[in-house]
C-alpha positions in Angstrom: 44.3 46.1 97.8 44.6 46.9 94.1 47.7 49.1 93.5 46.9 52.4 91.7 49.2 53.3 88.8 49.1 56.9 89.9 50.7 56.2 93.3 54.2 55.8 92.1 53.9 58.8 89.8 52.7 61.1 92.6 55.2 59.8 95.2 58.1 60.9 93.0 56.8 64.5 93.3 56.5 64.6 97.1 58.4 67.2 99.1 59.5 69.1 96.0 57.9 72.4 97.1 54.7 71.9 95.1 51.1 71.4 96.0 49.8 68.1 94.7 46.2 68.3 93.5 44.3 65.1 92.8 40.9 65.3 91.1 38.5 62.6 90.0 34.9 61.4 90.4 33.6 60.6 93.8 34.2 57.0 95.1 37.1 56.2 92.8 39.6 55.9 95.7 41.2 59.4 96.0 41.1 59.4 99.8 42.3 55.8 100.0 45.2 56.6 97.7 46.2 59.7 99.7 46.1 57.7 103.0 48.3 55.0 101.5 50.9 57.6 100.4 50.8 59.4 103.7 51.3 56.2 105.7 54.4 55.3 103.7 56.0 58.6 104.4 56.0 58.1 108.2 55.8 61.8 108.8 53.4 63.8 111.1 50.3 64.4 109.0 47.1 66.3 109.4 43.9 65.4 107.5 41.2 67.9 106.8 37.9 66.7 105.4 36.1 69.7 103.7 32.7 67.9 103.9 32.8 69.0 107.6 31.3 72.5 108.1 33.9 73.4 110.7 36.8 72.6 108.3 35.2 74.6 105.5 34.7 77.6 107.8 38.3 77.4 109.0 39.9 77.2 105.5 37.6 79.7 103.9 38.6 82.6 106.2 42.0 81.5 107.6 44.7 84.1 108.2 48.4 83.4 108.6 48.3 83.2 112.4 45.5 80.6 112.3 47.3 78.6 109.7 50.5 78.5 111.8 48.4 77.1 114.7 46.8 74.6 112.3 50.0 73.3 110.7 52.0 73.1 114.0 54.7 70.4 113.5 52.9 68.5 110.8 54.9 67.8 107.6 52.0 66.7 105.5 48.6 68.4 105.2 45.8 66.5 103.4 42.8 68.6 102.2 40.1 66.3 101.1 37.1 67.4 99.0 38.6 70.8 98.6 36.0 72.0 96.1 33.6 72.5 99.0 35.7 75.4 100.3 35.2 79.0 99.0 38.5 80.7 98.0 40.4 77.4 98.6 43.1 78.5 96.1 44.1 81.5 98.1 44.3 79.5 101.3 46.4 76.9 99.6 48.7 79.6 98.3 49.1 81.0 101.8 50.0 77.6 103.1 52.4 76.8 100.2 54.2 80.1 100.6 54.4 80.1 104.4 55.3 76.5 104.8 57.5 75.4 101.9 58.8 72.3 103.6 55.2 71.0 104.3 53.7 68.8 101.6 50.1 69.8 100.7 48.0 67.0 99.2 44.6 68.3 97.9 41.8 66.2 96.5 38.5 67.2 94.8 35.7 65.4 93.2 34.7 68.4 91.0 36.6 70.9 89.0 33.6 73.3 89.1 35.3 75.4 91.8 38.6 73.6 92.2 40.1 74.2 88.8 39.0 77.8 88.5 40.0 78.7 92.1 43.3 76.8 92.2 44.8 77.4 88.8 45.5 81.1 89.1 46.6 81.3 92.8 48.8 78.2 92.4 50.3 79.0 89.1 53.8 77.4 89.1 53.1 75.9 92.6 51.3 72.7 91.8 51.4 69.2 90.2 47.9 68.2 89.1 46.7 64.6 88.5 43.4 62.8 87.8 42.3 59.5 89.3 39.8 57.4 87.4 38.0 54.2 88.2 40.3 51.2 88.0 42.2 51.0 84.8 42.7 47.8 82.7 46.4 47.8 83.6 45.7 48.1 87.3 43.3 45.1 87.1 45.7 43.0 85.0 48.4 43.7 87.5 46.2 42.6 90.3 45.2 39.3 88.5 46.5 38.5 85.1 45.7 39.1 81.4 43.6 36.0 81.0 41.4 36.8 84.0 40.9 40.4 82.9 39.9 39.3 79.3 37.4 36.9 80.8 36.0 39.9 82.8 35.6 42.1 79.7 31.8 41.7 79.4 31.5 42.6 83.1 33.5 45.7 82.5 31.4 46.8 79.6 28.2 46.4 81.6 29.2 47.2 85.2 32.4 49.3 84.7 35.4 49.6 86.9 34.5 51.6 90.0 36.4 50.2 93.0 33.3 49.0 94.9 32.0 47.4 91.8 35.2 45.4 91.2 35.7 44.6 94.9 32.1 43.6 95.6 30.8 42.1 92.3 27.7 40.6 93.8 26.6 44.1 94.8 27.6 45.8 91.5 24.1 46.8 90.4 23.1 48.2 93.8 26.4 50.1 94.1 26.0 51.7 90.7 22.4 52.7 91.2 23.4 54.3 94.6 26.2 56.1 92.9 24.1 57.4 90.1 21.3 58.5 92.4 23.2 60.2 95.2 26.8 61.1 94.2 26.3 61.8 90.6 24.5 65.1 91.1 25.9 66.1 94.5 28.6 68.6 93.3 26.6 69.8 90.3 23.6 70.7 92.4 25.8 72.2 95.2 28.0 74.3 92.9 26.4 74.6 89.5 23.3 76.7 90.1 21.0 74.1 88.5 17.5 75.5 88.8 15.7 72.5 87.2 17.3 69.3 88.3 14.7 67.3 86.4 16.0 68.8 83.1 19.5 67.8 84.1 18.4 64.2 84.7 16.6 64.0 81.4 19.7 65.4 79.6 21.9 62.7 81.2 19.5 60.0 80.0 19.4 61.5 76.5 23.2 61.5 76.4 23.4 57.9 77.7 21.1 56.9 74.9 23.2 58.7 72.3 26.5 57.2 73.5 29.2 57.2 70.8 27.1 59.2 68.4 27.4 62.8 67.4 25.2 65.1 69.5 23.4 68.3 68.7 22.7 70.9 71.4 19.5 72.0 69.6 18.1 68.4 69.3 18.9 67.7 73.0 17.2 71.0 74.0 14.1 69.8 72.2 14.2 66.5 74.0 14.5 68.0 77.5 12.4 71.2 77.0 15.2 73.7 77.4 17.3 76.1 75.4 20.4 75.0 73.5 22.4 77.4 75.8 21.1 75.5 78.9 22.0 72.2 77.3 25.6 73.5 76.7 25.9 74.7 80.2 24.6 71.5 81.7 27.0 69.4 79.6 29.8 71.6 80.8 28.8 71.0 84.4 28.6 67.2 83.8 32.1 67.3 82.3 33.5 69.3 85.3 32.0 66.8 87.7 33.7 63.9 85.8 30.5 62.2 84.7 31.0 62.6 81.0 33.7 63.9 78.6 33.6 65.3 75.1 35.5 64.6 72.0 35.6 67.1 69.1 35.8 66.3 65.4 39.3 66.4 64.0 39.8 68.6 61.0 42.6 70.5 59.2 40.0 72.3 57.0 39.8 69.6 54.3 36.6 70.5 52.5 34.9 67.1 53.1 35.6 66.9 56.8 33.0 67.6 59.5 34.5 70.4 61.6 32.1 71.1 64.4 31.0 67.6 65.5 30.9 66.5 69.1 30.7 63.1 70.7 29.9 62.4 74.4 31.4 59.5 76.4 30.9 58.5 80.0 33.9 58.1 82.3 32.5 54.7 83.3 30.3 52.2 81.5 28.6 51.2 84.7 27.5 54.7 85.5 26.1 55.0 81.9 24.1 51.8 82.2 22.9 52.8 85.7 21.6 56.1 84.2 19.3 54.1 81.8 18.9 51.3 84.3 20.0 48.6 81.8 22.4 45.9 83.0 21.3 43.3 80.5 24.0 40.9 79.2 25.6 41.7 75.8 23.7 39.0 73.9 20.5 40.8 74.7 21.6 44.4 73.9 21.5 46.6 70.9 24.3 48.9 72.1 27.3 46.5 72.5 29.3 48.4 69.9 28.8 51.7 71.6 29.6 50.2 75.0 32.8 48.8 73.5 33.8 52.1 72.0 33.0 54.0 75.2 35.1 51.5 77.2 38.2 51.6 75.0 38.2 55.4 74.6 38.0 55.8 78.3 40.6 53.2 79.0 43.0 54.7 76.5 42.5 58.1 78.2 43.5 56.5 81.6 46.5 54.8 80.1 47.8 58.0 78.5 47.3 60.0 81.7 49.0 57.6 84.0 52.0 57.2 81.6 52.1 61.0 81.3 51.7 60.7 77.6 50.2 64.0 76.6 47.9 63.7 73.6 44.9 65.5 72.1 41.9 63.3 71.4 39.4 63.5 68.6 37.2 61.5 66.3 37.1 62.0 62.5 34.2 62.0 60.0 33.4 63.2 56.5 30.2 64.2 54.9 30.5 61.0 52.9 30.2 59.1 56.2 33.8 58.0 56.3 34.7 57.7 60.0 37.5 57.0 62.5 36.5 56.4 66.1 39.5 57.8 67.9 42.4 59.9 66.8 45.3 60.9 69.1 47.6 63.7 68.2 51.0 64.0 69.8 54.2 65.7 68.6 52.8 66.1 65.1 52.0 62.4 64.7 48.4 61.2 64.3 47.4 57.7 65.6 44.1 56.5 64.4 42.0 53.8 66.1 39.1 52.0 64.6 37.2 50.2 67.4 35.3 47.0 66.4 33.8 44.5 68.8 33.9 41.7 66.2 37.4 40.3 65.8 36.6 39.2 62.2 36.0 42.7 61.0 39.2 44.2 59.5 38.4 47.7 58.2 41.0 49.6 56.3 41.8 53.2 56.9 39.6 55.6 54.9 41.4 56.7 51.7 40.6 60.3 52.3 42.2 60.3 55.7 45.3 58.4 54.5 45.8 60.8 51.6 45.2 64.0 53.6 47.3 62.9 56.6 50.2 60.7 55.4 52.0 61.0 58.7 49.8 58.6 60.7 49.5 55.2 62.3 46.4 53.1 62.0 45.2 50.4 64.4 42.1 48.2 64.5 41.0 47.5 68.0 38.9 44.5 68.8 38.1 42.3 71.8 41.1 40.1 71.1 43.9 42.7 71.0 42.6 45.6 73.1 44.9 45.0 76.1 48.0 45.4 73.8 47.1 49.1 73.7 46.2 49.6 77.4 48.9 47.9 79.4 
């Protein structure tokens, strides 16, 4: 069993009078993680799976008397796939207020309903965390640095979903199943998508534009929709943890692009499954983009698990000067140029260095990347 970094972080917050909310894509191990934490506590626990219609009905309309009967003498209540329950935030608020000594553990594979419904009712009553596919640090801890470096090409092509890592011989089949069945489940159930075929076309278009700036108008032309529809679908894909967006960094310098957007996938394997291309790196034209997607995603995991709160951007000028990743924290800018080839040693663009003297600059390559992830 590969130890999850988030487990120790969350365990420190147990029984402190707060609801613990764990979000993340389907099949990344949220239920397994919650079960492990519950088992260690050795306390009476009740698990409620909101994929079951009876559980959804109960939690959607529960009153205080019914909740008392439900809780009984349990000290831990696990609510799994909470995004399936209407008004779940109000029910959780009732539980948190009525049973302050009971620990509520809530998981959800979509923020479509979960974030909007939980944030307001549970203001000041929750700790929120996000679970990703396995991180580089988790995989290094399970093996060692050498083994993980030797697995880098596999990570770029097949990603880091638990089933992919644990059953490497079935990686392609696993990813195709994930992309075909789970990828759209929450979006179609909660997102009011009237033309699923357009959504699938958009996802393929985004996968083919990985690491490049996108235009809602151009994407709309490709899938035969309006720019507003494209924007709404991208928002849905973000809220279901399929993709995430990075905005252009700018402090109003006249040469900087201010409204640019880049799209990344949470997992390289899912991206490659969308376009059904699992070719080795020596046969691909997109290795640099896969490498950038991988590092940006892994850096996001590392910052989240370490509770290092940063804002993330890319930077580009109209003269085509560019920096792949910029992190902003406490007034300090850290810039990362991400190059697959170890022999390439780019310098920081002069315009950026002059405009933002308070910065750090790092060149990331396939030789040193783990120094920035573990």
